[in-house]
C-alpha positions in Angstrom: 0.1 0.1 0.0 1.7 3.8 -1.0 2.3 5.9 2.1 1.2 9.5 1.8 1.9 12.8 2.5 0.4 16.0 3.1 2.5 19.5 2.9 1.9 23.0 1.3 1.9 24.2 -2.0 3.5 27.7 -2.2 2.0 29.9 -4.7 4.5 32.6 -4.5 2.7 34.9 -7.0 -0.2 35.6 -4.8 1.6 34.8 -1.3 -0.7 32.3 -0.4 -0.4 28.4 0.7 -3.1 25.7 0.5 -3.1 22.3 1.6 -2.1 19.9 -0.8 -2.6 16.0 -0.9 -1.0 13.6 -3.0 -2.5 10.1 -2.2 -6.1 9.5 -0.3 -4.6 10.1 3.0 -4.4 7.0 5.8 -5.1 7.4 8.3 -7.8 10.4 8.4 -5.9 14.1 7.5 -5.5 16.5 10.2 -8.3 19.6 9.7 -7.7 21.6 6.7 -5.6 24.8 6.9 -7.6 27.5 6.0 -6.8 29.9 3.5 -4.8 32.6 4.4 -6.7 36.6 4.9 -5.6 37.7 1.3 -6.7 34.6 -0.7 -9.2 37.6 -2.0 -9.6 40.9 -1.0 -12.0 43.5 -1.9 -11.8 47.5 -3.1 -11.6 49.2 -0.3 -10.6 52.7 0.6 -7.8 52.3 2.5 -6.2 50.1 -0.6 -7.1 52.8 -2.6 -5.0 55.5 -0.5 -2.2 52.8 -0.9 -2.2 52.8 -4.8 0.5 55.2 -6.8 -0.9 58.9 -6.4 -1.6 59.0 -10.3 -4.1 56.1 -10.0 -5.9 57.3 -6.6 -8.2 59.8 -8.3 -10.1 57.5 -10.9 -10.1 54.3 -8.0 -11.6 56.9 -5.8 -14.5 58.3 -8.2 -15.2 54.5 -8.9 -15.4 53.0 -5.7 -17.5 56.6 -4.6 -20.3 55.8 -7.7 -20.3 52.2 -7.0 -20.9 53.3 -3.1 -23.8 55.7 -3.8 -25.3 53.3 -6.2 -25.2 51.0 -3.4 -26.9 53.1 -1.3 -29.6 54.4 -3.7 -31.2 50.5 -3.7 -34.4 50.4 -2.0 -36.5 47.8 -1.0 -37.7 46.7 -4.2 -34.5 46.7 -7.0 -36.7 45.6 -10.1 -37.8 48.2 -12.9 -41.5 48.8 -12.3 -42.9 47.8 -16.3 -46.2 46.8 -17.1 -47.1 43.0 -17.1 -46.8 41.3 -20.1 -48.5 38.0 -21.5 -46.9 34.7 -20.9 -44.4 33.8 -23.4 -45.9 31.7 -26.8 -44.5 28.1 -26.4 -41.9 28.1 -29.3 -40.2 25.1 -31.7 -36.8 26.8 -31.8 -34.0 24.3 -30.5 -31.0 25.7 -31.9 -28.4 28.4 -30.6 -27.1 28.9 -27.2 -29.6 29.5 -24.0 -29.2 31.4 -20.6 -32.3 31.7 -18.6 -34.6 31.0 -21.7 -32.8 33.6 -23.6 -31.9 32.3 -27.1 -28.4 33.6 -28.9 -27.2 32.2 -32.3 -30.9 31.7 -33.5 -31.9 32.5 -37.4 -32.6 35.8 -37.7 -36.3 35.2 -38.6 -36.8 33.6 -35.3 -35.8 37.4 -33.8 -39.1 38.7 -35.6 -41.4 36.3 -34.2 -43.6 36.8 -31.3 -42.0 34.3 -29.1 -38.8 36.4 -29.1 -40.6 39.3 -28.6 -42.2 38.4 -25.9 -39.1 36.9 -24.0 -38.3 40.5 -24.8 -40.7 42.0 -22.6 -39.9 39.6 -19.7 -35.8 40.5 -20.1 -37.0 44.2 -20.0 -39.3 43.4 -16.8 -36.6 41.4 -15.0 -34.3 44.2 -15.6 -32.8 45.8 -12.2 -32.9 49.5 -10.9 -29.1 49.6 -11.9 -29.2 48.6 -15.4 -27.8 44.8 -14.9 -29.7 41.8 -14.4 -29.4 38.9 -12.3 -28.3 35.5 -13.0 -31.7 34.0 -11.3 -34.1 35.6 -13.5 -36.4 33.2 -15.4 -37.9 34.8 -18.6 -40.6 32.3 -18.7 -43.1 34.3 -15.9 -43.2 37.6 -14.7 -40.9 38.6 -11.5 -42.3 38.3 -8.3 -42.0 40.1 -5.0 -40.5 37.0 -3.6 -37.7 37.4 -6.6 -36.4 41.1 -5.3 -34.2 39.2 -2.4 -31.4 42.1 -1.9 -28.2 40.2 -2.1 -25.5 41.3 -4.3 -26.2 39.0 -7.1 -29.9 40.5 -7.4 -28.2 43.8 -8.2 -26.3 43.1 -11.1 -24.0 40.4 -12.5 -21.6 39.5 -15.1 -21.6 36.2 -13.3 -23.5 33.1 -15.2 -23.7 35.2 -18.9 -25.5 37.5 -17.0 -26.5 41.1 -18.1 -24.3 40.6 -21.3 -26.8 37.9 -23.0 -29.9 40.0 -21.8 -27.9 42.9 -24.1 -27.3 40.9 -26.9 -30.5 39.4 -27.3 -32.1 42.8 -26.7 -30.2 44.3 -29.5 -30.9 41.3 -31.8 -34.7 41.6 -31.1 -35.0 45.0 -31.8 -32.8 44.9 -35.0 -35.9 42.7 -36.7 -38.8 45.0 -34.9 -40.3 46.5 -37.9 -43.1 49.1 -36.9 -43.4 47.2 -33.2 -44.6 49.7 -30.7 -42.4 48.0 -28.3 -39.0 48.6 -30.2 -38.6 51.7 -27.8 -39.0 49.9 -24.6 -36.1 47.0 -25.7 -33.8 49.8 -27.1 -34.1 52.3 -23.9 -33.6 49.1 -21.5 -30.4 48.4 -23.6 -29.1 51.5 -23.2 -29.7 51.6 -19.7 -27.6 48.0 -19.5 -24.8 49.4 -21.4 -24.6 52.6 -18.8 -24.1 49.7 -16.1 -21.5 48.1 -17.8 -19.7 51.2 -18.6 -20.3 52.0 -15.0 -18.8 48.7 -13.9 -15.8 48.8 -15.8 -12.5 49.3 -13.3 -10.4 52.2 -14.1 -7.7 49.6 -15.2 -10.1 48.0 -18.0 -11.3 45.0 -15.8 -14.9 44.0 -14.8 -15.5 42.6 -11.3 -18.3 40.1 -11.2 -20.8 41.9 -9.5 -21.5 45.3 -10.1 -21.8 47.6 -7.7 -19.2 46.3 -5.6 -20.2 43.5 -3.1 -16.6 42.5 -1.4 -14.9 39.7 -1.3 -13.6 37.8 -4.4 -16.9 39.4 -6.3 -14.6 42.3 -6.2 -11.7 40.5 -8.4 -11.3 40.8 -11.8 -13.3 38.0 -13.3 -12.2 35.5 -16.3 -14.4 33.0 -14.6 -17.1 31.7 -16.6 -15.4 34.2 -19.7 -17.3 36.9 -17.3 -14.3 39.7 -18.7 -14.2 38.6 -22.3 -18.0 38.5 -23.0 -18.1 42.3 -21.2 -15.3 43.0 -23.6 -16.5 41.2 -26.7 -20.0 43.2 -26.6 -18.0 46.7 -26.3 -15.8 45.4 -29.6 -18.8 45.1 -31.1 -20.9 48.1 -30.5 -17.5 50.1 -31.6 -17.2 48.2 -34.6 -20.8 49.1 -35.6 -22.5 45.7 -36.0 -25.9 45.9 -37.6 -27.5 45.0 -34.6 -26.2 47.8 -32.8 -26.9 50.6 -35.1 -29.2 52.3 -33.1 -26.3 52.7 -30.4 -26.0 56.7 -30.3 -22.6 57.7 -31.9 -21.2 58.9 -28.7 -21.4 55.8 -26.9 -20.1 53.7 -30.0 -17.4 56.1 -29.9 -17.2 55.4 -26.1 -16.6 51.4 -26.5 -13.6 51.4 -28.6 -11.0 53.2 -25.8 -12.8 51.0 -23.5 -11.9 47.7 -25.2 -8.5 49.1 -25.4 -8.4 49.4 -21.8 -9.8 46.0 -21.2 -7.0 44.7 -23.5 -4.1 46.3 -21.7 -5.7 45.1 -18.4 -5.8 41.4 -20.1 -2.0 41.8 -21.1 -0.9 43.1 -17.2 -2.8 40.2 -15.9 -1.6 37.1 -17.9 0.9 34.8 -16.1 4.9 34.5 -17.0 7.1 31.5 -16.8 10.3 31.4 -14.7 12.0 33.3 -18.1 9.2 36.0 -18.3 7.3 34.7 -20.8 3.8 34.9 -21.0 1.3 32.1 -20.7 -1.9 32.2 -19.3 -4.7 33.4 -16.7 -6.3 32.9 -13.6 -10.3 32.5 -12.9 -9.8 35.8 -10.9 -7.1 38.5 -10.6 -6.8 41.1 -8.0 -8.6 44.3 -9.1 -6.3 46.4 -7.8 -2.5 44.5 -7.6 -3.6 42.5 -10.5 -2.3 39.2 -8.6 -3.9 35.9 -9.0 -6.4 35.1 -6.1 -8.7 32.5 -5.3 -12.5 32.5 -5.9 -14.8 29.8 -4.1 -13.5 27.2 -1.5 -13.1 24.8 -4.4 -11.5 27.4 -6.9 -7.6 27.9 -5.5 -5.4 29.9 -7.1 -4.4 28.4 -10.5 -3.7 29.0 -14.4 -7.3 28.2 -16.0 -7.5 26.9 -19.2 -10.9 27.1 -20.1 -10.7 30.4 -19.0 -7.4 31.2 -21.0 -8.8 29.6 -23.8 -11.7 32.1 -24.2 -9.4 35.0 -23.5 -6.5 34.3 -26.0 -9.6 33.9 -29.0 -10.6 37.1 -28.1 -7.1 38.6 -28.1 -6.5 37.1 -31.9 -9.9 38.9 -32.8 -8.2 42.5 -32.3 -7.1 44.4 -35.0 -3.8 46.2 -35.2 -2.4 43.8 -33.0 0.6 44.9 -31.2 4.1 42.9 -30.8 3.0 42.4 -26.9 -0.2 41.3 -27.9 1.2 38.9 -30.8 3.9 37.5 -28.0 0.7 37.5 -25.3 -1.5 34.7 -27.9 1.9 32.7 -28.6 2.9 32.2 -25.1 -0.7 31.3 -24.0 -1.3 28.8 -27.4 2.6 27.5 -25.8 1.4 27.2 -22.8 -1.8 25.1 -23.5 -0.4 23.0 -26.3 2.4 22.2 -23.7 -0.7 21.0 -20.7 -2.6 18.9 -23.5 -3.1 15.4 -21.9 -3.3 12.8 -24.5 -5.5 9.4 -24.9 -7.3 10.0 -21.8 -11.0 10.7 -21.5 -13.0 12.5 -18.5 -15.9 9.9 -17.8 -19.3 10.3 -15.9 -20.4 6.5 -17.0 -20.1 4.9 -13.8 -21.8 7.9 -12.0 -18.8 9.2 -10.5 -16.0 11.6 -12.6 -13.5 9.7 -13.9 -10.3 9.9 -15.7 -9.5 7.0 -17.7 -7.2 6.0 -20.7 -8.6 6.3 -24.1 -6.1 5.7 -26.8 -6.8 8.3 -29.8 -8.8 10.6 -27.8 -9.0 14.0 -28.3 -6.7 16.2 -26.5 -8.0 16.6 -22.7 -7.0 19.5 -20.2 -7.7 20.0 -16.5 -9.7 22.8 -15.9 -6.5 24.4 -13.0 -3.1 24.0 -12.7 -0.7 24.7 -10.3 1.1 27.8 -11.1 4.8 27.1 -11.2 5.0 23.5 -11.8 1.7 23.3 -14.0 0.5 20.0 -12.8 -3.5 19.8 -12.6 -4.9 20.5 -9.1 -8.3 20.0 -7.5 -10.3 22.2 -5.3 -12.5 20.4 -2.5 -15.3 22.7 -0.5 -13.0 22.1 2.6 -10.3 24.3 0.5 -8.2 21.4 0.5 -5.9 21.2 -2.7 -5.4 18.0 -4.1 -3.2 17.0 -6.9 -5.7 13.7 -7.7 -9.2 14.3 -8.5 -10.3 10.9 -7.3 -9.3 12.4 -3.7 -12.0 14.7 -3.7 -15.4 14.3 -1.9 -17.9 13.1 -4.5 -20.1 16.2 -4.4 -17.5 18.2 -5.6 -15.6 15.3 -8.0 -18.9 15.1 -10.0 -20.1 18.7 -9.2 -17.7 20.8 -11.3 -16.1 20.3 -14.9 -12.4 19.3 -13.7 -11.8 18.0 -17.1 -12.4 19.4 -20.9 -11.3 20.4 -24.4 -12.1 23.7 -23.9 -8.7 25.1 -25.6 -9.6 22.5 -28.7 -11.0 25.4 -30.5 -8.4 28.1 -29.7 -5.7 25.8 -31.0 -7.6 25.4 -34.3 -8.5 29.6 -34.4 -4.4 29.6 -33.8 -3.6 28.1 -37.0 -6.0 30.4 -38.9 -4.5 33.5 -37.2 -0.9 32.1 -38.0 -1.6 31.8 -41.6 -2.7 35.4 -42.0 -0.1 36.9 -39.3 3.0 35.0 -41.1 
């Protein structure tokens, strides 16, 4: 029987240690060591005061605007609109979904009464901040019970929230013709765009929740593509894509510099190896220091493949790429190619997530990698970090996407990008 040990993994970029087990412990392991106090730090006035003097005014203004908005929120934080009829049942099955909202459908579907009825519900669920919660149900009107007043419900970019609603409203209004509701849909979109503008940090990043809610929610959030989706929306608005033609010219003009600011943030947060070569990103980075930080108990500081794949795909869409952007793209792709695992598959056939041998299987990646060693790591709810997914509690082992093929599309797109940028 193999022996086991428990030791600390030093994540030097964040000055944070996590408990790591190498094999299933026998006998029972000691109580897990809690995360250090600086695992994630909120944006505060005291931390802003420690910034270089030139950076402080913009951050103070941002902080004050966020605090003022939070104070203004009343006991009811849903925009009051006249209830609409129930959404008619449709037959559309394609595209992507978020809480009943569909993206990627044929243009004709957005002209349907089904799409317009959903748009009415989207408007009803819009928060008074201008954003959307991630718990909206667009098959019904919002009810008083939906008006819980936590940070999420004030507006968030988590789980595709806000950005998906904005894109959907734009697509529906584009096909609206003379429908009298188009003015309402456009007004809701513009309130949401103002929300996204207000939420963007002075350094170009985006928090998970706005107004700021503290904890890891204040971190620059790459997790679930929140940062990238926000920048992609601003990019498309600035580029004048047809569905955004109704956006006033001054707002379209403002979107471009905001994308540029976000691009600088992406480049500044990118991890580097021991030689200084850029590689990938973490799920979240501290809003003020840009250092990697943790999130939920089972999401330790780690280099993350899913989020990094989406980020490098976004970078490849940027026009007039600088030498720094080109180096960023090449570095991230090289790291993703290096960390790919071959002839393996993530299987749930037995009801338990298991890594199995499968010759000829597509390249596979772990969701998280230890910074420095590039070894796959896996977090549990007790804040322990493991090198083997089999050591996790069954709830976490089966309740999270620990392995996937996310970077495959980025590697394919890199081939086309390379051919165009020889």
